[in-house]
N, C-alpha and C positions, 0 to 999 in steps of 0.2 A: 504494500500499499504506499502511496506517495502522501507524505505529510503535507497539509496545506497551511501555508503561513501567509497572512494578509498583512501587508505593511502599507502605511499611509505615507507616500514618498513626498508629494509636493507640499501639502499643507503641514507636514511635520518638518519641512526643511530638508528632506533627503534629496538625492539626485533624482533627475527626471528619468523615467523609464524609457526603454526603446520601444517603437511600436509592437514589436514581437513580444517583448516582456509584458506589455499591457494586454495583448491578446491572449497570451497563455494564462495570465493571472485571472482575467475575467472568465475565460473558458472554465478554469478549474473551480472558481467560486460558482458560477452558474450551474455546473453539473451536480456539485454538493448541494446547493440550495434547492434545485429542482427535485432532486432525489428525495429530499426530506420535507417536501412541501406538504403542509396540512391545513385544514380548515382553520380560518382565523389569521393566517399569515398575510403579510402585506405585499403587493406587487405594485410597481410605479409605471406609469405611462411616461414614455418618452418619444418625441416627435420622430417619425421615420426619417424625416430629412436629416436631422442631426445623427441619428443612429447609422445611417448609410454612411454618412461622411466619416465617421469613426471606423466603421468596417473597412472602408476603402483605405483609410490611414494606416490601420494595423495589418492589413494584408498586402501592403505595397511591396514591391521587389526589393529584397535586401542586397542585391547585387549592383546597385547604382552607385558604384564606387569608381573613381578614376584610377589610373595608373600609379599615380603618386599617393593613393590612399584617402584623398579628400573626398568629401561627401558631395554628391551631385543632387541632394535634396532640393536645394534652392532652385534648380531647373525643372523641378517636377510641376505638374499641374496642380491647381488648388485643392483637388480631392486627396492629394497625397500629403498636404500639409496638415499639421496637427489641428484639430477642430478648435473653434473658440469655445467659450463657455456654453453650457447647455441652455437652449432656448426654446421652451415650449409655448411660445406665444401663439403659434399658428393652431394650437389645439384649444385654445381658450375662447369661449364666447364673447367675453367682454374684456378686451385688452387692458383696460384701466384698472382691473382688479388683480393685476399680476403682483402687486406689492405684498399681498396677504395671500396665504395659502388656505385660509378658513373660507369655505364656501364658494371656491372657485368653480364656475360652471364651464364645461367643455361643450363644444359643439355637438348637437344631437345626432348628427349622421356620420360620425367618425367610424372608420372601418380598421380592424387590426390588420396589420401587414401593408396596408395602403397609406394610412395616416399616422400610425403609432405602432410601437411594439411594447410588450409588457416585460418589465425586468423584475426579477426577485429583489427584495429589499437589500440584501447584501451586495448584489451587483450595482444597484443604484448608489448605495452608500459609497462604493469604491470610486465609481466614476465621478460622483459629485465631490469627493475628496481631491480628485486630480483637476476637474474643470470647473466646479462651481456652477452658478447660473440657477436655472428652474424656470417657473416654480415647480415644487414637488407635487406630483398628483398621485397620491396613494389610493389604492383600492384594495379590498379584502378579498381573500379566497373563501367561497362558500361552497357547500354541498349542493349538487344538483342531480338531474336524471330521476327516473321513476324510483330507483332504489335508494336515492340520496347517498350513493357511494362514489359518485364521480365528483371531481372538484372543478370549479370554474372562477374565474375572476369576475367579480361584479362590477364592471366598468360604469354601468349606469345604474346606481341605486334608485329606488323609487323616488319619484318626485310628486309630492301630494300637495294638494290645495286644501288648507285647513279655513273652515268658516265658523265664526262664533256667533250663535244665536242666543239672545236676541240682540246683542250688541252691534253685530254687523262688521266686526273686524275680520280680516283674512290675512293669511300669509302662506308662503310656500316653503315647504320643508324637504329636505333629502334624507332619506332613511333607507337602510338595507331591507330588502324584502325578507331576509332571514331574522329581523327583529321581530319581537313579540308585540301583540296588540296592547299589552300592558306598558311596554317601552314607548309606544306611540302615544298612549294616553298620558303618560308622565311627560313627554316632550311637549305635548300640546298645552299642559297646565303650566309648564315652565315658560314657554313662550308668551302665553297670554296672561301670566300671573294669576292663575286660578287655583282653587283649592281642589285636590283630587276628589274629595267626597262630594263636591258639588257638580261634577262634570260627568257626562257620558258621551260617547263617541259613536258615530253611525256611518256605515257605508252609504255614502250619498252620491252614489254613481249617477250621472245625468241629472243631478239636482233632485233626486228623488230618494226618500228613505228606503233603503233595501233591507238592511239588517242592523240590529243593535250589535255593536262589537263589544261583547262583555266577557268574552272567553280570554282572560289576560294572558294565558300562556300559549295560545295559538299564534303561529307566525303569520305575518302578513301575506307571505306567499301561499300559505294554506287558506288564508281568507279570500284569496283571488283578487287582491288589489292590483290595479294596473297603473302604469305610468301616466301622470297628469290627472289622477282621478281626484274627485272631490271627497272631502271628509268633513261631516258636520260635527262641530263641537258645541254640544248643547248643555246650556247651563241650567241647572235645577232651580225651582223656587227656594227662596231662603225661609227661615223660620218665621218671618214676619208676613209671609205670603207674597212679597215682592220678588222681582228678578234680580239675582245677585250676578253681575256681570263679571266681576273680578275683585281681587283683593286691593287692587289700585289700577293706575293706568297700564295700558299694554306696554310691554317693553319694546323699544325700538332697536335700531341697529342691525348688525349681521348682513353680510353680503348675500346670504341665501334667502333673506326674507323680504318680502314686498308687501307692506301693510298699509300703504297710504290710500288705497283705493277702498270705497265702501262696498259692502255686499249688495250685489244687484238682486232684483226681485226674483222669486223662485221660479217663475215662468220664463225668464230670459236667460239666454246663454251669457256666459261672462265675456266672450269675445266672439269675433266672427266665426262662426261654426266650422267652415271649411278654409279658413285663413286665406282669403282672396289674395293672390299675389300680383305683382306688376308684369309678370310675364305674359305676353299677349299671344294668342294663336291665330293662325290664318283664318280668313273668312268670317263672315258675320251671320251665316245661317246657322240653324240649330245643329247640334250634333258635332260641332268642330272645336270642342273645348277640351284642352289637354289636362293631365293630372301631374302634379308635382311628384317627383321621386323623393320620399322622406328618408332615403337611405336603404338602398336594396330593395325597393318596394316596386320595381318595374314588373315583377311577377304578378302583383296585385293590380297594377294599373292596366296591364294588358287584358287580364281576364274581366275586369269590370268593364272596360270599353266594349268588349264583344258582347256581354250581356246587356248593357245599356243600349247597345244598337240592334238588339233583337226586337223587332217592330212590336211583337205582342207584348212584350214586357214594357216598352216605351209607352204604349197606349194604356196598359193597365195601371202603372204607377204613376202616370200623369193625371189619372182619374181619381175618384175617391175610392180607395181600396181599404180604408180603415175599418169598414164594417166587416171585411172578411178576416181581419186579424184574429188569430185564435190565442186569447190572452192566458187561457188556463192549460194549454198543451204542455205536459211535463217534458215532452221531446223537443220543444221549441225554445225560443229565447225571449219569451214573455213579449213578442212582437217587436222587440228592440232592433233586431237585425233587418226585419222587413222596412221598419220606419226609417233607419239609417240608410239602407240602400235606396229607398223611395226618395229620400231628400236628396241624396247625392244624384240620382238619375235626373231628377228634376232640374238641378242646378247645371248638370252636364248638357241638357237639352235647351237651356236658356240662351236665346240668341245674343250675339255680341258681347259675351262675357270673357273675362280673362281666364287663364288657367287657375286651377283650385288645388288646395293641398288637403287631400282626404284624411286628416289627422283624426277627427272625430269617429269616422268610419273604421279606421284602422284600431282605434281604441276599443270600440265595440267588438271588432272582430277578435281582437286579442283577449278580450274578457270572456268570450264564449268558446274560443279555439285558442288556448295558450301556446299551442305549437306554432302559431303564426306570430307571436309577440316577439319584440326585440327588432333588430335591423339586420338580421341575416337573410340571405337569399333563400328562397323557397321554391316548390314546384307549382307552377301556375295551374297545372291540372288538378293537383290535390286541393288547392284553394277553390278552384271552380267547383269541384265535387262537394266540398264543404258548403259552399254559398247556395247551390241548388238544393241541396238537402235541407239546410237551415231555412231557406226562404219558404220551401215547402212546408215545413212543420210550423212556422210562424203564420202561414197563409191558409192552413188546412181547414176547409169548410166544415170537417167532421168533428163536432165538439166532443162527442161521446163515442168512441170507436167500439163498435159491436165485436164480439168474438166470432171469428170466421175460420172454419177449417176446411181446407181444399182436400178432396179425395184424390187418390191415385187413378189414373185412366182405366185400369183393368179392362182394356178392351173396347172401351166407349169410343165413339168418333172423336177426333181431334177437335172438331169445331165445337162440339158440346163442352168437352173439358176446358178448352181455352176460354170460352165465354164464361164458364162458371169461375175460373181462377181471376179473370179480369173483374168480374162483378164483385167478387170478394175484396179484391184489391181496391176497387173504387169505393166500396162501402166503408172502408178505413181510411183512404187516402184520396182526397178531392181537393186540388188546388190549382191555381194558374200554372204552376210549375209541372204538374201531372197533364194538364190539359195540353201544354205546349211541347214538353220534353220527353215524356215518358212513352216507351213502346213496350212490347212484350215478345220474348222468344221462347221457342220450345226446347226443353232439355230432355234428352234421352239418355238413360243410363242402362248399361247391360252388364250384368254380373258375369265374370270370366269363369265361374265354376258351374252354376245352375242355369245361367243364361237368362235369368229373370230380367224382364224389361220393365223400367219405370219411367213414365212420361209425366213431366210437370210443365206448367207455363208461368214463367216468372217475368216481372217487369224489370225494365232497365232504364236508367237515365242518359247513359252515353255508351258508346262501344269502344273498348280498348283493343286496338288491332296490332298484332306483332309485325315487325318489320322483317320478315323472313321471305327471301326471294326463291329459296328452294325447299325441297322437303327432306333434305339430307343433312347430316352433321359429320364433321371429321372429329375422330377421337384418337389420342395417342395413349398407348398403354406400353409399359416396359415388361418385356418377356424375360423370364428366368428359367433355365433348365435345371432340373433336380440330378441329372446324371453327369453334369459337368461336361457335356458334348459341345457346348458352344458358349460364346460370350454373351452376356445380357445385351438385349437390343431394343430399341424403341420401335414400335409397330404402329403405323397410323392406318386406320380403316375408316371407310364411310358407312354410316349406319343411318336408318330412318330417324329423322329428328324427333319424331314422337314414339320411337320404338321402345323395346323392352330389353332387359338384360341379356335375354336369350339371343337377340339380334346381334349384340356386341360380341358374345362369346362364339357365335357362329362365324361372324366375320373374321375374328382373331384366329380361330382354329383354321380357317381356310388360308389366312396370310401367313401364318408361321408353320404351315405344312404339319399340322398335328397328326400323329399317327393313330392308327386303330386302337393301339393298345395304351394310348396316352388320354389323360383328361386335362382340362385347364381349370386351375383354382384362381379365381379373380377377387382381389382385395383392394381396398382403399387404405393408403398409408398417410399418416400425418404426424409430423413431429418424430419421424423415425421409428413409429410404432404402428401397429395394425389399428386402424380406426374401425373397420368393419370388414366382414368377407360377404360379398355380393353372390349369395347362393341361390336365391329365389329367382328363377328365371323371368318371373313376372314384374320384377322391379322396373319402374319406368326409368328411361334413360334421362328424363328431364330432372330426376332426382340427383343426378351426377353433374356438379358444376364444372364450368370450364377450367377453374384453377385448382381443382382436385388433383390428387396423383394416384393413378391405378397402376398396379402391378398384377400380371398373370404369371402363374407358375405352372410349368409342364410337369405333372406328376403321373407315374404309371398307374394304370388300372390294376385292381388287385382283388382277387376273390377272397382273400383273408381278411379276417377283422383287423382293421388298422387304426393307428393313432396319428392324428395330425400334430405334428411337432413344430412348434414356432420357435424360430432362432433370432434373437434379438442382439445385434452387434453393440458393443459398449466400449467406449474408450476412456482411458484414465485421465482425469484433469486434476491438477494441483491447485488448491486454493490456500493462500496463506492466511492462517489464523492468528490470533493474538500471540500465541507462544510457538506454534509449530505448523507445519504444512499438513494439510488434510488431504486425503485422497478422495476423489468423487468419481464414481463411473456413470458416465452419461451415455444415453443411446445416440448412435450415429448411424448413417448410411441406411441401406434399405433391408428390413428384416427379410428372412428367408423361411420356407416351410418345406417339410419333408415328411414322408409317411414311414411309420415303423409299426411292426408287427405287434398285435396285442398279446400274442401267444408266446412270446419270448422275452427273456430277461434282458433289459437293455442297460449296457453299462456306459461308463464315461468314455471308454474307448470307442465303443460303437458310434456315440454322437459325434466324437472327435473325426471319426472316419467319414461320416456323412457330411459334416461341414467341409472338411478338406476336399471331398470329391467336388461339392457344389461350387467351391471357391477356386479350384484348380484352374479354371480358364483365366483367372485373374492374376496368376503368378507372373511375375516378370521373368524375362528370358534367363537372367543370371541366376534366378532361383529354381529353375526347372531341375537342375541336377540334384538339388536337395529334397525334391518333392517326393521321393519315393517314401520317406519315413514321415508320417504325420506328426506334427509337433503338438504338444498339448496346447489346445487353443480354447477350451470350453470349461466352464465349472457350471454344473447343473444346478440351477437355482430353484426350479420347480418342476416336478414330474408328477403327472397323474394318470396312471394306466386306465384305460376304460375301453370296453369292447364295443362301444358306439363310437360316434365322430367326435368326441371331445378332445381336447388339446392339452398337451403338456407344453411347457415353455423352458427354453434354455437360454442362458444369457451368456454371450461369448465375451468374456472378460479378458483372460490372458491372450486371446486373438487380437487382441486390441491394443498391446503395448507397442511403444514407438519402433522397436527393433523389429518385431514381426510385421507391422504395418508396411514398413519399407519394401518388403518382399512382393506385396500385392499392389495392383493398379486399382486403387479404390475409387477412381473416378466413376467407374461403372456402378458403385454402390452409392455414391453421393450425389450424382446429377440425375435426379429423377424428374422427368419432363412433366409439365402440366398437361391436362387432357387437351386443353386447347390453348395455344399461346397468342394473346392479342398482340399484334404488331401495328406499325404505322399504317394508316389507311392509304393505300395506293391510289394513283390517280383514276385507274380503271374503275375500281370499286366505288370511288366517291362519286363518280358521274354517271354510272350505270343505273338507269331508270328502273323503278319498281312500281308497278301498277298498283293503285289503291284497290282495284278489284282482286289482285292477288292476295294483298293483305287481308281482305275480308274472307276470302276463301280459306286462308290459313286459319282464321279465327273460327270459322264454322267447320273445320275438318275435325273427324273423330280423332280422340286421343284419350290415353289412359289417365286417370286421376293421379296426382302426385301422392306419395305414401303417406303424408301427414294429413291428407284430405280425403281418406278413404271412405267409402259409402257403406252404410249398414244395410245389408240385403235382408229384406223381410222373410225371404224364403230360407236362405241358409242360416239366418239368425247369427250372422257374424259380419265383421267389417271385411270389405272386399276393395281391391283396386280395380274398379269398374272402369270400363271405357265410357267416355261422355261425348255426346254429339249435340251441337247447338244448331237451331234453326231459327231464322227470323219469321215472326208470325204476324205481328202488326207494327207499323213504324209510326213515329211521331211527326207533328207538323215541323218541329225543328230537331234534325238530327246532329248530335254532337259526336264527333269521332276523335279519339284520342290515339295518336300515333306512339307506340311504346318505344321511344328513343333511348330511354335510360334503363340499363340493366344493372343488377346488383350482384356482386359475389362476396365471398367471405373476406377477401383481402383488398378489393378495389371496386370501384364504380366505372362503368362505361358508358359512353354516349354514342349511339349509332348515327353517322352522318350520312345514312342512305338518302338519296334523293328519290322521293315518292311522287309519281305522276298522278296527281289528283285531278279529276274533272272540276272545271269552274262551272260549266254548264252541262245539262243533260246527264247528271249522275244517275243511271238507270239501275234500279234495285229490283225490278219487277220479277226477274227469274229467281231471286234469292228468297222470296217470300214462300214459306212452305203452305200457307193457307191458300189453297187453289180455288176456294169459293170467293176469294177477293179478286174482282175483275178490274180494279183500279190500277192503272200503271203508276208505279212508284218512281217519279221523277224528281230529282232534287237539284238545286242550284246553290253554289256557294255564296255566302254573303260576308263571312268574316272568319278569321284565323289568328291564332296566336304564333309567334315565331320565337325560337331560342338560339342565340348565337354564343358560341364559346363551348366551355367544357363543363364537367360536373361541378356543382356546388359553387359556381360562379357564373360568368357569362352574363347575358343580358337579353330581356323579353321585350318584344314589340308586337303590335297587332296591326294586320291589314283588314280594313273595314270598307264595305261598299255602302256609300249613302244612296238609298234607293230613290229618293227624290231627285238626286242629281244623276243617277246612273253612273257614278264614278267612284273610283278606288282611292282610298287614302291610307297613308302610313301614319299610325299613332305610335309615336317614340316618346313617352312620358308627355312633357310640355310641348314638344315639337310635332307639329302636324303638317303633312305635305301630301299633295297629290301624286299618284303613281300610275303607271299604265298597267292595264290588265295582265299584260304577259310577264310583268315584273312580280306578280302575285306569288307564283310558284317559286319555291327554292328548297334547298336541302335543310333549311331551318324550320320548316312548318312543322307545328307541333300538335295543336288542337284546332280542329276544322269545324265550322258551324255551317250546316246546310239548311236550306228552306224548302219545303215541298212545293213543287210547281203544280198549279191547276191546270190539268189537261182538259181539252174540250172533249176527248172521248172517254173520259173517266166516268166511272158508274160508283157513286159513293156507297160504301158499305154501312152507312147510317150509324146511329149511336146515340149516346147521351150528350146533352149539352149542359153547359154549367155557368150560371150567374150572369148570363147576358155577355159573355166574352167570347173571343174566337178560340174555340177550345180544341180545335183539331179533332173533328168528329170522327175521322176514320180510325182513330185509336179506340173508340168506344165500343 
């Protein structure tokens, strides 16, 4: 272990360190600090601009020395010079408050890595001792995540607006969301000079009393308080029956307080609800108003603009929709989401208005969907799904949902079963969202064992289509032989994308020339150990990820009762303890398997012979002469004989010392390939078009269920990995299509840059409708879409929208709106598509229920 010594050179009068010495010292301090980080620790914000200057300074070339040994530093550019004092002024909202680090406010839309970096307190202290400056911007580490076991730095503590009733004073306070209600209660009394026993505080969200906050041990996070939320500080009647406002005058001062304004009336907003800005947008006609980016909120802006420009919603929310708000729906948001969206839509359709900042809408969104709180980038499709579902529940016309249970088809005509399912659905779900956006598909499940067929008809709000141009998949597996006849080799085969494990085994058997007297044992390996053996031939290949590692072992067929022996390689590592070196045997390489007889006594020598045989192809040429006599290479750590297919385990310890390892070419054991390795997208694959029809057909294709989503067969009375087939049955007025560009694996995320050739006009879905009694042609036209540019977790969202009144396309990029040509609408960035049904002259309506006088998409009913 290297002893860490921290010395204060400049401020203590010592010599100035070289750039390399500064770099090494800060690196060592950072590693030590971050490894020991815990809740409550302090991290400090430092401007990215200064930090990058320091990084350039300490990483400059150390060889800039002339022949006479003099330094050439004076000839370097400014990035190589020693930075001036730390200057965090570009992070601060009010530059005049720099002189004090109490209550300093930073800009609301700062992003880590772009505007600032976070440094452990020990690193900040060291840099400050060398450079000085500031101001210091300390933030605390808090627990986060569902299990509260993850740590995060709370860069933006809650900013709450406190109002005193009846006196009318108010102030703004910053407080951690991990503080308790009791601490907030105490702070409020201190700020307004009130007695604790006289005061109660309320969740005053939207200037309405929501809940009395009297659980003093509950955290503000658990109480679901949001940024910039209102808190009512209510003063009780005193003993004389009057109102006691405070012990004295309210305290003033404090840069984080603003108490000079009086409390506004309860019915008014404190400020302009949507923060009208001075950024103007093109045009004066309705529907050409932009949305300010509040900090990585382009995902929200693009989705909102598409919904706002859906004509059915524009008409509905500009009329009196309040009578349809379901105030009692426990699945809804007490009407608040619908009201916020309706108000925002009206402002966006107002003619001649400037761009607006949707802060109030985002606050309400974060209140009911905390996953969208903060200023991180999110998935616009996930937001869209939440908005559609949330608006539906807020506007559900069904106030008391009846209990409805749909029956299985059991041979009944599809039309009868589909209508029954839809009627049951409408009896519980009836809103403008259902009228416009919901359709129905037919789902058919077939049991692989008893062939029981189950047919159901389920509603959908949107279609998520895979971007797969082919029906096959390449998979790479490492092949090992148990008889030592060949070196291990990587085998790549092509299998059905929706196939099963038996398809992979058959393809591998053919590719590796498996003999009649041999079998293949397929396994997944992770961290040099067996994760699982893929023995069930019906396992879906979709359960195997691209970044998994698969190994296949050629083993002889045997009529005897055998035992599968697992051989784990281990190498010795030395760890220096406080007093002496400790030996640690850690797994490495690829584990092996072999069959041994259950009827014979197995000795250590037998196991050593098996391992020597399997590893013999890996012997280096200079070691072959010594290969006749097997060396002791294994110590049996576990052995369990069984006449069934259970397994014993051997750990190869002394195979693994440094002297013996040199005799083997262990690259074949260490370099285990991934099932599929993602590489850079080549030009051909980037530009090769993929039809939207092809994506739809892949979505409707029959495929087996994934293992974690197996179906309970009512005939077998067991869970089965059934095959599933989807068919479209009835389509909505507005069809939303999500292109599944993002894929997730255990170690990384991928974005597919595939160009999808989607129709703008005449998107004909007639032949995909399974309901043959529906004679209406299903023709759709594109009117809006969202785009995503860039990579995972970052990038930028925009929207392309067609204004129907102008018959013209526009690009909506936050506040900037500009006209575009129709041929520019299509790109590889297209993400969510919005189609509207075209009324055809030869269509025959299939009739149905209408609702509340709105355009309800009667063909769905």
